[in-house]
C-alpha positions as CSV (number, residue, x, y, z in Angstrom):
1,M,-25.9,60.5,7.9
2,R,-27.0,61.5,11.4
3,P,-25.6,59.2,14.0
4,L,-27.7,58.2,17.0
5,H,-26.8,59.6,20.3
6,H,-27.8,58.0,23.6
7,P,-26.9,59.3,27.1
8,G,-24.1,57.3,28.7
9,R,-22.8,56.0,25.4
10,C,-19.5,57.0,23.7
11,C,-20.0,60.1,21.6
12,S,-17.0,59.9,19.3
13,T,-18.2,58.0,16.3
14,Q,-17.3,57.0,12.7
15,W,-19.6,55.7,10.0
16,M,-18.4,53.0,7.6
17,K,-20.3,51.5,4.7
18,A,-20.1,47.8,3.8
19,S,-21.9,46.8,0.6
20,I,-23.3,43.3,0.7
21,D,-24.9,43.3,-2.7
22,A,-26.5,45.7,-5.2
23,E,-29.6,46.3,-3.0
24,V,-28.5,46.3,0.6
25,S,-25.8,48.1,2.4
26,I,-25.0,48.0,6.1
27,W,-23.7,51.0,7.9
28,L,-21.4,50.3,10.7
29,L,-21.4,52.8,13.5
30,F,-18.1,52.6,15.5
31,H,-17.8,54.1,18.9
32,S,-14.1,54.8,18.8
33,A,-13.6,55.0,22.5
34,C,-15.5,51.8,23.2
35,M,-14.8,49.9,19.9
36,K,-18.4,48.9,19.8
37,Y,-20.4,48.8,16.6
38,E,-24.0,48.7,15.6
39,Y,-25.7,48.0,12.3
40,E,-28.2,50.1,10.4
41,V,-29.6,48.8,7.1
42,V,-30.3,51.6,4.6
43,E,-30.7,52.0,0.8
44,P,-27.3,52.8,-0.8
45,S,-28.6,56.1,-2.2
46,Q,-30.0,57.4,1.1
47,A,-27.7,60.0,2.6
48,T,-29.7,61.0,5.6
49,F,-32.6,59.5,7.5
50,D,-34.9,59.9,10.5
51,Y,-34.3,56.9,12.8
52,Q,-37.8,56.5,14.1
53,E,-39.3,56.9,10.6
54,L,-36.8,54.3,9.3
55,L,-37.8,51.9,12.1
56,H,-41.5,52.1,11.4
57,N,-41.0,51.8,7.7
58,S,-38.8,48.7,7.9
59,T,-39.8,45.1,7.8
60,F,-36.7,43.7,9.4
61,C,-34.4,45.4,12.0
62,L,-30.9,44.1,12.8
63,V,-30.4,43.7,16.5
64,P,-26.7,43.1,17.2
65,R,-25.3,42.6,20.6
66,G,-24.6,45.8,22.6
67,R,-22.1,46.1,25.4
68,R,-23.5,42.8,26.6
69,L,-25.4,40.1,24.8
70,G,-28.6,42.2,24.8
71,S,-29.4,45.5,23.2
72,F,-32.0,48.2,23.6
73,R,-32.5,47.9,19.8
74,F,-34.6,44.8,20.5
75,L,-37.4,46.7,22.3
76,E,-37.2,49.5,19.8
77,S,-37.9,47.0,17.0
78,L,-40.8,45.4,18.9
79,Q,-42.4,48.8,19.5
80,A,-42.1,49.7,15.8
81,A,-43.5,46.3,14.6
82,C,-40.2,45.7,12.9
83,I,-39.2,42.0,12.9
84,P,-36.0,41.8,15.0
85,V,-33.2,39.9,13.3
86,L,-31.0,38.9,16.3
87,L,-27.2,38.9,15.9
88,S,-26.2,37.9,19.3
89,N,-25.2,34.3,19.7
90,G,-26.1,32.9,23.1
91,W,-28.6,35.6,24.1
92,E,-31.6,34.3,26.0
93,L,-34.5,36.6,25.3
94,P,-36.6,38.0,28.2
95,F,-39.4,35.8,29.6
96,S,-38.3,33.0,27.2
97,D,-39.7,30.4,29.6
98,V,-43.2,31.5,28.7
99,I,-42.9,33.5,25.4
100,Q,-42.4,31.6,22.2
101,W,-40.0,34.0,20.6
102,N,-39.6,32.0,17.4
103,Q,-43.0,33.4,16.5
104,A,-41.8,37.0,16.7
105,V,-38.1,37.1,15.8
106,I,-35.5,35.7,13.4
107,E,-32.3,34.5,14.9
108,G,-29.2,35.0,12.8
109,D,-25.6,34.0,13.4
110,E,-23.4,37.0,14.1
111,R,-20.5,35.0,12.6
112,L,-22.3,34.8,9.3
113,L,-23.3,38.4,8.8
114,L,-23.3,38.2,5.0
115,Q,-26.0,35.6,5.0
116,V,-28.5,38.0,6.6
117,P,-30.0,39.3,3.3
118,S,-30.7,35.9,1.9
119,T,-32.2,34.8,5.2
120,V,-34.7,37.6,5.4
121,R,-35.6,37.3,1.7
122,A,-36.5,33.7,2.2
123,V,-39.3,34.7,4.7
124,G,-42.7,34.5,2.9
125,N,-45.3,37.3,3.0
126,E,-47.6,35.4,5.3
127,R,-45.0,34.7,7.9
128,V,-43.8,38.3,7.7
129,M,-47.4,39.4,8.6
130,A,-47.6,36.8,11.4
131,L,-44.2,37.9,12.8
132,R,-45.1,41.6,12.8
133,Q,-48.5,41.0,14.4
134,R,-46.8,38.9,17.1
135,T,-44.2,41.7,17.8
136,Q,-47.1,44.1,18.4
137,M,-48.9,41.7,20.6
138,L,-45.9,41.0,22.8
139,W,-44.9,44.7,23.0
140,E,-48.3,45.8,24.1
141,A,-48.9,42.9,26.5
142,Y,-45.5,42.8,28.3
143,F,-43.0,45.5,27.3
144,S,-44.8,48.8,26.6
145,S,-44.2,50.1,30.1
146,V,-42.0,49.5,33.1
147,D,-45.1,48.6,35.1
148,K,-46.0,45.8,32.6
149,I,-42.4,44.5,32.6
150,V,-42.4,44.3,36.4
151,L,-45.9,42.8,36.6
152,T,-45.0,40.2,34.0
153,T,-42.0,39.2,36.0
154,L,-44.1,38.8,39.2
155,E,-46.8,36.9,37.4
156,I,-44.3,34.4,35.9
157,I,-42.8,33.9,39.4
158,K,-46.3,33.4,40.8
159,D,-47.0,30.8,38.1
160,R,-43.8,28.9,39.1
161,V,-44.8,28.9,42.7
162,F,-48.4,28.0,42.2
163,S,-47.9,25.7,39.2
164,H,-51.3,24.0,39.8
165,I,-53.1,27.2,38.9
166,S,-50.8,28.7,36.3
167,R,-51.2,29.9,32.8
168,N,-50.1,27.8,29.9
169,K,-48.0,29.0,27.0
170,Y,-51.0,29.4,24.8
171,M,-52.3,32.0,27.2
172,W,-49.0,33.9,27.3
173,N,-48.6,33.9,23.5
174,S,-52.2,34.7,22.4
175,L,-54.3,37.8,22.7
176,P,-55.0,39.4,25.1
177,G,-51.9,38.2,26.8
178,G,-51.2,36.4,30.1
179,L,-51.7,39.5,32.3
180,L,-55.3,39.6,31.4
181,V,-55.9,35.9,31.9
182,L,-56.3,35.4,35.6
183,P,-55.7,31.7,36.5
184,E,-57.6,32.1,39.7
185,Y,-60.7,32.3,37.6
186,S,-59.8,29.2,35.5
187,T,-57.0,27.5,33.8
188,H,-59.1,26.1,31.0
189,L,-59.0,27.9,27.7
190,A,-62.7,27.2,27.0
191,H,-63.7,29.3,30.0
192,F,-62.4,32.6,28.5
193,P,-64.5,34.4,25.8
194,F,-61.6,35.5,23.7
195,Y,-60.4,31.9,23.0
196,Y,-63.8,30.6,21.7
197,L,-63.1,31.4,18.1
198,G,-59.6,29.8,18.1
199,L,-60.9,26.7,19.8
200,G,-64.0,26.4,17.7
201,V,-66.1,26.6,20.8
202,S,-69.6,28.2,21.1
203,P,-70.9,29.8,24.3
204,G,-73.8,28.4,26.2
205,Q,-77.4,28.8,25.1
206,E,-78.7,30.5,28.3
207,F,-78.1,33.7,30.2
208,T,-78.4,35.1,33.7
209,A,-80.1,38.5,34.0
210,V,-78.7,40.8,36.7
211,I,-81.0,43.7,37.5
212,N,-79.6,46.6,39.5
213,A,-82.4,47.8,41.8
214,V,-81.8,51.2,43.7
215,S,-85.5,52.2,44.3
216,P,-87.7,50.8,47.0
217,L,-90.6,48.7,45.8
218,V,-93.7,50.7,46.5
219,S,-96.0,49.8,43.7
220,Q,-96.7,46.8,41.5
221,S,-96.7,49.1,38.5
222,Q,-93.0,50.1,38.8
223,P,-90.9,49.5,35.7
224,I,-88.9,46.7,37.4
225,M,-92.0,44.6,37.7
226,K,-92.7,44.7,33.9
227,L,-89.0,44.2,33.2
228,L,-89.1,41.0,35.3
229,Q,-92.0,39.6,33.2
230,V,-90.3,40.5,29.9
231,V,-87.0,39.0,30.7
232,S,-88.4,35.8,32.3
233,K,-90.4,35.1,29.2
234,S,-87.2,34.7,27.1
235,K,-86.6,31.1,26.3
236,Y,-82.9,31.7,26.8
237,C,-83.2,33.0,30.4
238,S,-81.8,30.7,33.0
239,Q,-82.4,32.8,36.1
240,I,-82.8,36.4,37.3
241,I,-80.7,38.0,40.1
242,I,-81.9,41.2,41.6
243,L,-79.0,43.2,43.1
244,W,-80.7,45.1,45.8
245,N,-79.0,48.5,46.3
246,S,-81.8,50.5,47.8
247,E,-81.7,52.2,51.2
248,K,-84.7,50.3,52.3
249,P,-84.6,46.5,52.9
250,P,-85.8,44.2,50.1
251,P,-89.4,43.1,50.1
252,S,-90.4,39.5,50.8
253,R,-90.5,37.0,48.0
254,S,-94.3,37.2,48.0
255,K,-94.1,40.8,46.8
256,W,-92.4,39.7,43.6
257,P,-94.4,38.4,40.7
258,P,-94.5,34.7,39.9
259,M,-92.0,33.8,37.1
260,P,-91.0,30.7,35.1
261,V,-87.4,31.0,36.1
262,P,-85.7,31.2,39.5
263,L,-85.5,34.6,41.1
264,T,-82.8,35.6,43.6
265,V,-82.5,38.8,45.6
266,T,-78.9,39.6,46.6
267,D,-77.7,42.4,48.8
268,G,-75.6,44.8,46.8
269,R,-74.4,46.7,49.9
270,R,-75.4,50.0,48.2
271,K,-72.2,50.0,46.1
272,T,-72.3,50.9,42.5
273,T,-69.6,48.4,41.6
274,S,-71.5,45.5,43.2
275,R,-73.3,44.9,39.9
276,F,-70.0,43.7,38.5
277,L,-68.9,41.5,41.4
278,P,-68.3,37.8,40.4
279,H,-71.4,36.6,42.1
280,V,-71.3,32.8,42.7
281,A,-75.0,32.6,41.8
282,I,-74.1,33.4,38.1
283,E,-73.7,30.0,36.5
284,T,-74.1,30.9,32.8
285,E,-71.4,32.3,30.6
286,A,-73.7,35.1,29.4
287,V,-74.8,37.9,31.7
288,L,-77.6,40.3,30.8
289,S,-77.0,43.5,32.8
290,L,-80.1,45.6,33.3
291,D,-81.1,48.8,35.1
292,E,-84.4,48.6,37.0
293,D,-86.1,51.1,34.6
294,T,-84.9,49.5,31.4
295,V,-87.7,49.2,28.8
296,L,-87.3,46.2,26.4
297,L,-89.4,43.6,24.7
298,T,-88.7,39.9,25.0
299,S,-87.9,39.7,21.3
300,E,-85.3,42.4,21.7
301,V,-83.7,40.4,24.5
302,N,-83.7,37.2,22.4
303,F,-82.2,38.9,19.4
304,A,-79.4,40.6,21.4
305,F,-78.5,37.3,23.1
306,L,-78.2,35.6,19.7
307,V,-75.9,38.4,18.5
308,W,-73.8,38.1,21.7
309,R,-73.3,34.3,21.1
310,S,-71.6,35.3,17.8
311,F,-69.4,37.9,19.6
312,P,-69.0,36.5,23.1
313,E,-65.8,38.5,23.8
314,R,-67.6,41.9,23.4
315,I,-70.3,43.9,25.0
316,V,-73.5,43.7,23.0
317,G,-76.4,45.9,23.8
318,Y,-78.6,48.9,23.1
319,P,-78.0,52.4,24.5
320,P,-74.9,53.8,22.8
321,R,-72.6,56.6,23.9
322,S,-69.3,58.0,22.5
323,H,-66.1,59.7,23.5
324,F,-64.1,62.4,21.7
325,W,-61.0,64.4,22.0
326,D,-61.5,68.1,22.9
327,P,-58.5,70.0,21.4
328,L,-59.3,73.2,23.3
329,K,-59.4,71.5,26.7
330,R,-56.8,69.0,25.7
331,A,-58.9,66.3,27.3
332,W,-61.3,63.5,26.5
333,G,-64.9,64.3,26.3
334,Y,-68.1,62.2,26.7
335,T,-71.3,62.6,24.7
336,S,-74.7,61.1,24.8
337,K,-75.8,62.4,21.4
338,W,-77.4,59.7,19.4
339,T,-75.4,59.4,16.2
340,N,-74.2,56.6,13.9
341,D,-70.9,56.7,15.7
342,Y,-70.4,55.2,19.1
343,S,-67.7,53.7,21.3
344,I,-69.6,52.7,24.4
345,V,-72.7,50.5,25.0
346,L,-74.2,51.2,28.4
347,T,-74.5,48.2,30.7
348,G,-78.0,49.3,31.7
349,A,-79.1,46.9,28.9
350,A,-76.2,44.8,27.6
351,F,-74.8,41.3,27.3
352,Y,-71.3,40.3,28.2
353,H,-69.3,37.3,29.4
354,R,-69.2,36.7,33.2
355,Y,-65.4,36.6,33.1
356,Y,-65.4,40.4,32.9
357,H,-67.0,40.5,36.4
358,Y,-64.0,38.6,37.7
359,L,-61.6,40.8,35.7
360,F,-63.4,44.0,36.9
361,T,-63.0,43.0,40.5
362,H,-59.5,41.5,40.5
363,Y,-57.6,43.3,37.7
364,L,-58.7,46.9,38.0
365,P,-57.2,48.9,40.9
366,Q,-59.2,49.6,44.0
367,S,-58.8,53.3,43.3
368,L,-60.9,53.2,40.2
369,R,-63.6,51.1,41.9
370,N,-63.6,53.6,44.8
371,L,-64.1,56.4,42.3
372,V,-67.1,54.7,40.9
373,D,-68.6,54.0,44.4
374,R,-67.9,57.5,45.7
375,T,-69.7,59.1,42.8
376,S,-72.3,56.4,42.2
377,N,-71.5,56.8,38.5
378,C,-69.3,55.6,35.6
379,E,-69.3,51.9,36.3
380,D,-70.7,51.3,32.8
381,I,-67.9,53.4,31.3
382,L,-65.3,51.6,33.3
383,M,-66.6,48.2,32.1
384,N,-66.4,49.4,28.5
385,F,-62.8,50.6,29.0
386,L,-61.9,47.2,30.4
387,V,-63.5,45.1,27.6
388,S,-62.1,47.3,24.9
389,A,-58.7,47.1,26.5
390,V,-58.9,43.3,26.4
391,T,-60.3,42.9,22.9
392,H,-59.0,46.1,21.1
393,L,-62.5,46.1,19.6
394,P,-65.6,48.2,20.0
395,P,-68.8,47.0,21.6
396,I,-71.7,46.0,19.3
397,K,-75.0,47.9,19.1
398,V,-78.1,46.0,18.1
399,A,-81.4,47.3,16.6
400,Q,-83.8,48.8,19.1
401,R,-87.1,50.5,18.9
402,K,-87.3,54.2,18.5
403,Q,-89.5,54.3,21.6
404,Y,-86.7,53.1,23.8
405,K,-85.8,55.8,26.4
406,E,-84.8,56.3,29.9
407,L,-88.0,56.7,31.9
408,P,-88.5,59.6,34.3
409,S,-88.8,58.8,37.9
410,T,-92.1,57.4,39.2
411,Q,-93.8,58.4,42.4
412,G,-92.0,57.1,45.5
413,T,-88.6,56.7,43.7
414,K,-85.5,58.7,43.7
415,T,-84.8,61.4,41.0
416,V,-83.1,59.8,38.1
417,P,-79.3,60.6,38.1
418,W,-79.1,61.7,34.5
419,A,-81.4,64.6,35.3
420,N,-78.6,66.0,37.4
421,P,-76.0,68.1,35.4
422,E,-73.3,67.0,37.8
423,H,-73.9,63.5,36.6
424,F,-72.7,64.3,33.1
425,N,-69.7,66.3,34.4
426,Q,-68.6,63.3,36.5
427,R,-68.7,61.1,33.5
428,Q,-66.4,63.5,31.6
429,E,-64.0,63.3,34.5
430,C,-64.2,59.5,34.7
431,V,-63.3,59.1,31.1
432,N,-60.0,61.0,31.7
433,A,-59.3,59.3,35.0
434,F,-59.7,55.9,33.4
435,T,-57.6,56.9,30.4
436,N,-54.8,58.0,32.8
437,W,-54.7,54.6,34.5
438,F,-54.8,52.5,31.3
439,G,-52.1,54.8,29.9
440,Y,-54.0,55.3,26.6
441,M,-57.5,55.5,25.3
442,P,-58.7,51.9,24.8
443,L,-62.2,52.8,23.5
444,V,-62.7,52.1,19.8
445,H,-65.2,54.0,17.6
446,S,-67.7,52.0,15.5
447,Q,-70.6,52.6,13.2
448,F,-71.5,48.9,13.1
449,R,-75.1,47.9,14.0
450,L,-76.7,44.6,13.7
451,D,-80.4,44.3,12.8
452,P,-82.6,41.3,12.3
453,V,-83.1,40.1,8.8
454,L,-85.7,42.2,7.0
455,F,-85.7,44.7,9.8
456,K,-87.5,47.9,8.5
457,D,-87.7,46.4,5.1
458,Q,-90.9,47.1,3.1
459,V,-92.2,43.5,3.2
460,S,-95.0,41.9,5.1
461,V,-94.3,41.5,8.9
462,L,-95.5,37.9,8.5
463,R,-92.1,37.2,6.9
464,K,-90.2,38.7,9.8
465,K,-89.0,36.8,12.8
466,Y,-88.9,39.8,15.2
467,K,-92.2,41.4,14.4
468,D,-92.6,43.1,17.7
469,L,-89.5,45.3,17.2
470,E,-91.4,47.2,14.5
471,R,-94.9,47.1,15.9
472,A,-93.9,48.8,19.2
């Protein structure tokens, strides 16, 4: 059997085998110079093994005390989704004042070693699954990097100091983890989209449309004018906010068409990231993010909103994009090819929860937001990275008309950015820059698309609720 070697540890070792019963044996690894031992559970017939493979194929991992009460075996077990069986009496686990470790580990008594096999065999399959899932959640949320360990420590201290706006234990012990729940936004569970399902709560029945306007208003026939009419006709629309990012000053209120919902024009300060600022004017949970030249029908807006209400923690929208790994360049790539596979839904026409505005502004580093503002690009990709990192789920694409397309520029407006080849190259670079900061690729591929009932079915349109989607 190949002993484990770790720098700084004693290298003179001996292996001894102690049979507990016919099925389980414990190998005792003695460090002769230190007289310290560690346990490894293996099958009696197994002569050699790969340690990492053994960890990942094991359900339970013994974690005896090391030179002190703790042991690095504990973090190894968490990383491998192997349920730690602690054999270190008196050891207080890390962050135990906020983490409920009884949902992730089994505590044994190091004085009663021979009872370990019967203890782990008594654990039912459902609890085994729950324990392993919790080990992964805790590892990814708090222990997968030194940065996360340090940040978790600082956030726990902050919660102690500012106890009136602190996270509760449910937030620390539920996905996505305490670091992604900012108490400055709210301390109520029902205000966060990823807790709705567990609480049995449904999101509100209205949305706020935020339209990003970068072109000066020179004609009443510009796409934004028709878009305002389409969105305002939705029975779920509460208000419309125009984020003015044009070089020219915004027109007076009389220049905008009359609408059945309130219209607010806000200065975006010509920053691309301003569309994801936590604007105080947004009072609804749902945000419909739109580009000024987006072409949609009111029925498309209504259907997408109803879909979002069933998946409030995700981005729900229309234009899909995807990422891929390029083995030749050894880098991530970005593609706009329309296929059944996607991992990004562009925020030029998408619903999401307003909390992601707050998370985008206060969780992501200033360096990433500066990159977006400097290139006037990639803000939609960054929002998809953020939401997928929180949920570990892909966005959701809903049915759209074949005629949907990005319109060419009209007279008096700027050239559309996607007509510039540099625009696409920048997006390739953004994907890799964002991946480097997150430390992994959070985007998730999907082929899932939601269509209205009877959509494209060969039946009379009179039987269909969203008739306009097929007539257009």
